[in-house]
C-alpha positions as CSV (number, residue, x, y, z in Angstrom):
1,M,139.4,60.5,-51.9
2,T,139.3,64.1,-53.0
3,Q,138.2,65.3,-56.4
4,T,141.8,65.9,-57.5
5,E,142.8,62.3,-56.5
6,A,140.0,60.7,-58.5
7,Q,141.3,58.9,-61.5
8,P,139.5,58.1,-64.8
9,V,138.0,54.7,-64.7
10,P,139.8,52.1,-66.9
11,P,138.0,50.0,-69.5
12,P,136.2,47.0,-67.8
13,P,138.3,43.8,-68.1
14,S,137.3,41.4,-70.8
15,G,137.0,37.7,-70.3
16,P,135.5,34.5,-71.7
17,A,132.1,35.3,-70.3
18,Q,131.8,38.6,-72.2
19,L,129.6,38.4,-75.2
20,L,129.8,42.1,-76.3
21,E,132.6,44.5,-75.7
22,V,132.3,48.0,-77.1
23,R,135.4,50.2,-76.8
24,D,135.7,53.9,-77.4
25,L,133.0,53.9,-80.0
26,H,132.5,57.1,-82.1
27,V,129.7,57.7,-84.5
28,E,128.9,60.9,-86.4
29,F,126.4,62.1,-89.0
30,R,127.3,64.5,-91.7
31,T,124.5,66.9,-92.4
32,R,124.1,70.2,-94.4
33,D,124.3,72.0,-91.1
34,G,127.5,70.4,-89.9
35,V,128.7,67.2,-88.3
36,A,126.5,65.7,-85.5
37,K,128.6,63.7,-83.0
38,A,126.0,61.2,-82.0
39,V,128.3,58.8,-80.0
40,N,131.4,60.0,-78.3
41,G,133.7,57.4,-76.8
42,V,131.2,54.9,-75.6
43,S,132.6,51.7,-73.9
44,L,130.4,49.0,-72.4
45,D,130.2,45.3,-71.8
46,V,127.5,42.6,-71.8
47,G,128.2,39.2,-70.4
48,E,126.4,35.9,-71.0
49,G,123.1,35.8,-69.2
50,E,123.5,39.5,-68.2
51,T,121.0,42.3,-68.7
52,L,122.4,45.8,-69.4
53,A,120.0,48.8,-69.5
54,V,121.0,51.8,-71.6
55,L,119.1,54.9,-70.4
56,G,118.8,58.5,-71.5
57,E,116.5,61.0,-73.2
58,S,115.9,61.0,-76.9
59,G,119.0,62.1,-78.8
60,S,121.4,60.8,-76.2
61,G,122.9,58.2,-78.5
62,K,121.3,55.0,-77.2
63,S,119.7,53.8,-80.4
64,V,122.7,54.9,-82.6
65,T,125.0,52.8,-80.4
66,A,122.7,49.8,-80.9
67,Q,122.5,50.3,-84.6
68,A,126.3,50.5,-84.8
69,V,126.6,47.2,-82.9
70,M,124.0,45.5,-85.1
71,G,125.6,46.9,-88.3
72,I,122.4,48.6,-89.5
73,L,123.6,52.2,-89.3
74,D,122.5,54.2,-92.3
75,T,125.6,55.0,-94.3
76,P,125.6,57.8,-95.4
77,P,125.0,60.0,-93.5
78,G,126.0,58.0,-90.4
79,R,129.4,56.5,-90.1
80,I,131.6,54.9,-87.4
81,T,134.7,57.0,-87.0
82,G,136.5,55.1,-84.3
83,G,136.4,52.3,-81.7
84,R,136.0,48.6,-81.6
85,I,133.0,46.3,-81.3
86,L,133.9,42.8,-80.2
87,F,131.3,40.1,-80.2
88,E,132.3,36.7,-79.0
89,G,135.9,37.8,-79.4
90,R,135.5,39.0,-83.1
91,D,135.8,42.6,-84.1
92,L,132.6,43.2,-86.0
93,L,134.0,46.3,-87.7
94,K,136.6,44.2,-89.5
95,L,134.1,41.7,-90.9
96,S,132.8,41.9,-94.5
97,A,129.2,42.8,-95.1
98,E,128.4,39.2,-95.8
99,E,130.0,38.1,-92.5
100,R,128.1,40.7,-90.6
101,R,124.8,39.4,-92.1
102,T,125.7,35.9,-90.9
103,V,126.2,37.2,-87.4
104,R,123.1,39.3,-87.4
105,G,120.0,37.2,-86.8
106,A,121.8,34.0,-86.1
107,R,124.1,35.2,-83.3
108,M,122.6,38.6,-82.3
109,A,119.2,40.0,-83.0
110,M,117.2,43.3,-82.4
111,I,113.7,44.0,-81.2
112,F,112.5,47.3,-82.6
113,Q,110.3,49.8,-80.7
114,D,107.5,50.1,-83.3
115,A,106.3,46.5,-84.1
116,L,103.6,47.7,-86.5
117,S,106.2,49.4,-88.7
118,A,108.8,46.6,-88.3
119,L,106.4,43.9,-89.4
120,N,105.3,43.6,-93.1
121,P,101.5,44.4,-93.1
122,V,100.8,42.3,-96.2
123,L,102.3,39.0,-94.9
124,S,101.0,36.8,-92.2
125,V,102.9,36.7,-88.9
126,G,103.5,33.0,-89.4
127,Y,105.1,33.6,-92.8
128,Q,107.3,36.3,-91.4
129,L,108.4,34.2,-88.4
130,G,108.9,31.1,-90.7
131,E,111.1,33.1,-93.1
132,M,113.9,33.2,-90.5
133,F,114.1,29.4,-90.8
134,R,113.6,29.2,-94.5
135,V,116.4,31.7,-95.2
136,H,118.9,30.8,-92.5
137,R,118.2,27.1,-92.0
138,G,116.8,26.0,-95.4
139,T,113.7,24.4,-93.8
140,S,110.6,23.6,-95.8
141,R,107.5,25.9,-95.8
142,K,105.6,23.3,-93.7
143,E,108.3,22.9,-91.2
144,A,108.9,26.7,-91.0
145,K,105.2,27.2,-90.2
146,A,105.4,24.6,-87.4
147,K,108.4,26.5,-86.0
148,A,106.4,29.7,-86.2
149,V,103.6,28.2,-84.1
150,E,106.1,27.0,-81.6
151,L,107.7,30.4,-81.3
152,M,104.3,32.1,-80.8
153,E,103.5,29.6,-78.0
154,R,106.9,30.3,-76.4
155,V,106.1,34.1,-76.2
156,R,102.7,33.2,-74.8
157,I,100.4,34.2,-77.6
158,P,97.0,32.6,-76.9
159,A,95.7,30.2,-79.6
160,A,98.9,30.4,-81.6
161,R,98.0,27.6,-84.0
162,A,94.7,29.3,-84.9
163,R,96.3,32.7,-85.2
164,V,99.5,31.9,-87.1
165,D,97.9,33.0,-90.4
166,D,96.7,36.3,-89.0
167,Y,98.2,39.6,-90.1
168,P,100.0,42.2,-87.9
169,H,97.0,44.6,-87.8
170,Q,94.8,41.8,-86.3
171,F,97.0,41.7,-83.1
172,S,97.0,44.2,-80.2
173,G,100.2,46.3,-79.6
174,G,101.3,44.0,-76.8
175,M,100.8,40.9,-79.0
176,R,102.7,42.5,-81.9
177,Q,105.6,43.2,-79.6
178,R,105.5,39.5,-78.5
179,I,105.7,38.6,-82.2
180,M,108.8,40.8,-82.5
181,I,110.3,39.1,-79.6
182,A,109.6,35.7,-81.1
183,M,111.2,36.8,-84.4
184,A,114.3,37.9,-82.5
185,L,114.5,34.5,-80.7
186,A,113.9,32.4,-83.8
187,L,117.5,31.4,-84.3
188,E,118.4,31.3,-80.6
189,P,120.9,34.2,-80.7
190,R,123.5,34.8,-77.9
191,L,122.6,38.5,-77.7
192,I,119.4,40.5,-78.1
193,I,119.2,44.3,-78.2
194,A,115.7,45.6,-77.4
195,D,115.2,49.2,-78.5
196,E,112.4,50.8,-76.4
197,P,110.4,47.5,-76.4
198,T,107.5,48.9,-74.4
199,T,107.0,52.2,-76.1
200,A,103.3,53.1,-76.6
201,L,102.1,50.1,-74.4
202,D,100.1,50.7,-71.3
203,V,101.6,50.0,-67.9
204,T,100.2,46.6,-67.4
205,V,101.3,45.4,-70.9
206,Q,104.7,46.9,-70.3
207,A,105.1,44.8,-67.2
208,Q,104.1,41.7,-69.1
209,V,106.5,42.3,-71.9
210,M,109.4,43.0,-69.5
211,E,108.6,39.9,-67.5
212,L,108.5,37.8,-70.7
213,L,111.9,39.2,-71.8
214,A,113.4,38.4,-68.4
215,D,112.0,34.9,-68.4
216,L,113.3,34.2,-71.9
217,Q,116.7,35.7,-71.1
218,R,117.1,33.3,-68.2
219,E,115.9,30.4,-70.2
220,Y,118.3,31.0,-73.1
221,R,121.2,32.4,-71.0
222,M,121.5,35.1,-73.6
223,G,122.9,38.6,-73.1
224,L,120.2,41.3,-73.2
225,V,120.6,45.0,-73.9
226,L,117.5,47.1,-73.0
227,I,117.4,50.6,-74.5
228,T,114.9,52.9,-72.8
229,H,114.3,56.4,-71.5
230,D,112.3,55.1,-68.6
231,L,114.1,54.1,-65.5
232,G,111.0,52.6,-64.0
233,V,110.8,50.0,-66.8
234,V,114.1,48.3,-66.1
235,A,114.2,48.4,-62.3
236,D,113.4,44.7,-61.8
237,V,115.1,43.2,-64.8
238,A,118.5,44.9,-65.3
239,D,121.8,43.8,-63.7
240,K,123.6,47.0,-64.5
241,I,122.8,50.4,-66.0
242,V,124.6,52.9,-68.2
243,V,123.2,56.4,-68.5
244,M,123.9,58.3,-71.7
245,Y,123.7,62.1,-72.3
246,A,124.8,63.9,-75.5
247,G,126.5,60.8,-76.9
248,R,128.5,60.0,-73.8
249,I,128.1,57.6,-70.9
250,V,127.8,59.8,-67.9
251,E,127.2,57.1,-65.3
252,S,127.4,53.3,-65.0
253,A,126.6,51.2,-62.0
254,P,124.9,48.0,-60.8
255,V,121.2,48.6,-60.9
256,R,120.5,48.6,-57.1
257,E,123.4,51.0,-56.3
258,L,122.4,53.4,-59.1
259,Y,118.8,53.6,-57.8
260,R,119.9,53.9,-54.2
261,T,122.7,56.5,-54.7
262,P,123.0,58.1,-58.2
263,A,126.5,59.5,-58.8
264,H,125.6,62.0,-61.5
265,P,123.1,65.0,-61.4
266,Y,121.5,63.8,-64.7
267,T,120.8,60.4,-63.3
268,K,119.4,61.9,-60.1
269,G,117.1,64.1,-62.1
270,L,115.8,61.2,-64.1
271,L,115.1,59.3,-60.8
272,D,113.4,62.3,-59.2
273,S,111.0,62.5,-62.2
274,I,109.7,58.9,-61.6
275,P,106.2,58.9,-59.9
276,R,106.3,57.1,-56.5
277,L,103.5,55.5,-54.5
278,D,104.8,57.0,-51.3
279,Q,104.7,60.5,-52.7
280,K,101.1,60.8,-53.9
281,G,100.0,64.4,-54.7
282,Q,103.6,65.8,-54.8
283,Q,105.0,67.6,-57.8
284,L,107.7,65.7,-59.7
285,D,111.1,67.3,-60.2
286,A,111.7,67.0,-63.9
287,V,115.1,67.7,-65.4
288,K,114.9,71.4,-66.5
289,G,115.7,72.4,-70.0
290,L,116.4,70.4,-73.2
291,P,119.2,68.2,-74.3
292,P,121.8,70.0,-76.5
293,S,122.0,69.8,-80.2
294,L,124.6,67.2,-81.3
295,L,125.8,69.8,-83.8
296,R,126.7,72.2,-81.0
297,I,127.6,70.2,-77.9
298,P,128.5,72.7,-75.1
299,P,132.1,72.9,-73.9
300,G,133.1,71.3,-70.7
301,C,130.4,69.1,-69.2
302,S,127.7,68.8,-71.8
303,F,125.1,68.7,-69.0
304,H,126.2,71.9,-67.3
305,P,123.5,74.2,-68.8
306,R,120.8,72.1,-67.1
307,C,122.7,71.1,-64.0
308,P,121.8,72.4,-60.5
309,M,125.4,71.7,-59.3
310,A,127.2,73.4,-62.2
311,R,130.3,75.4,-61.3
312,P,133.0,77.2,-63.3
313,V,135.0,74.1,-63.8
314,C,132.0,72.4,-65.4
315,H,131.9,75.1,-68.1
316,A,135.5,74.6,-69.0
317,D,136.7,71.0,-68.4
318,E,135.0,67.9,-69.7
319,P,134.9,65.4,-66.9
320,P,136.3,61.9,-67.6
321,L,134.5,58.8,-66.3
322,Y,135.7,58.8,-62.7
323,E,135.8,55.5,-60.8
324,A,133.1,56.0,-58.2
325,G,133.3,52.7,-56.3
326,R,133.3,49.0,-57.2
327,G,131.8,48.6,-60.6
328,R,130.7,52.3,-60.7
329,A,131.7,55.3,-62.8
330,S,130.5,58.9,-63.1
331,A,131.4,61.7,-65.5
332,C,130.8,64.4,-62.9
333,H,133.6,66.5,-61.2
334,F,131.5,66.4,-58.0
335,W,130.3,62.8,-57.9
336,E,131.5,62.5,-54.3
337,E,129.2,65.2,-53.1
338,L,126.2,63.3,-54.6
339,L,127.2,60.1,-52.8
340,D,127.9,61.8,-49.5
341,A,124.5,63.6,-49.6
342,E,122.6,60.3,-49.7
């Protein structure tokens, strides 16, 4: 297939196994300096029991996409200007605020990156975990506390019964993140979105948290969306990956294929910047430059100012998501050259 023969990839087919289907999502923020287009036509799917990793640098639109799905986007200044968000077949954007609250927590939940900020410092972790049951299930205070202990044990917090009345500051960063995971699991949701769940944790604790999430995902058969800037974190747990840049998806692929043969220069740059045991002492090839301002996204391919493969067409024509093989897509005019080079 030549470049001119390549066709834009169609939206992935929906089906009964799909929990989440995002179609052509657009989100913008109105500021005094202008309109920042944070999400530009994002489409993605998450199936039952499937783990999707959403990757990209800060400002790529990952977290804004997650907030739009969860219905927690700050409005104003942020607003959804187009697209559909289907969860279990229902368009969330057509639900009332009360209906969205019913879905949120009970059917889908979110794990935030800063557990210390997300947890209330003046309430015990047991009280905060139990509140999910008191509010949503109407359980008694005693029963809610018992449920909190059970959740803490499930996320492998040692001596859970003795620590249920402790406060967030009395736990390590890794243990606080486990509490956040327990809170997300409380009502056994069908979908969990984890936004940078291993930020500020050391490598060993990162691995423990990711292993825990993977085990719980298999146990509950829930869909899991992992938002991260670190390709190394999701290598062993994700089924498929989407890579975002300047509010767009620039590549999507099954995890093993993406790691083996990236089909976009940005993805290749991210992979080349990961330290490897077989390349000790060698200098890492970081992606040069900085992401563009969302107020002034460059014309053509938004990555072209940083791209080592950029050519005149990249400056003028925005590439669509080309079909780049079974289950793969790339927003690069020259994706074939990358695959042929491997």
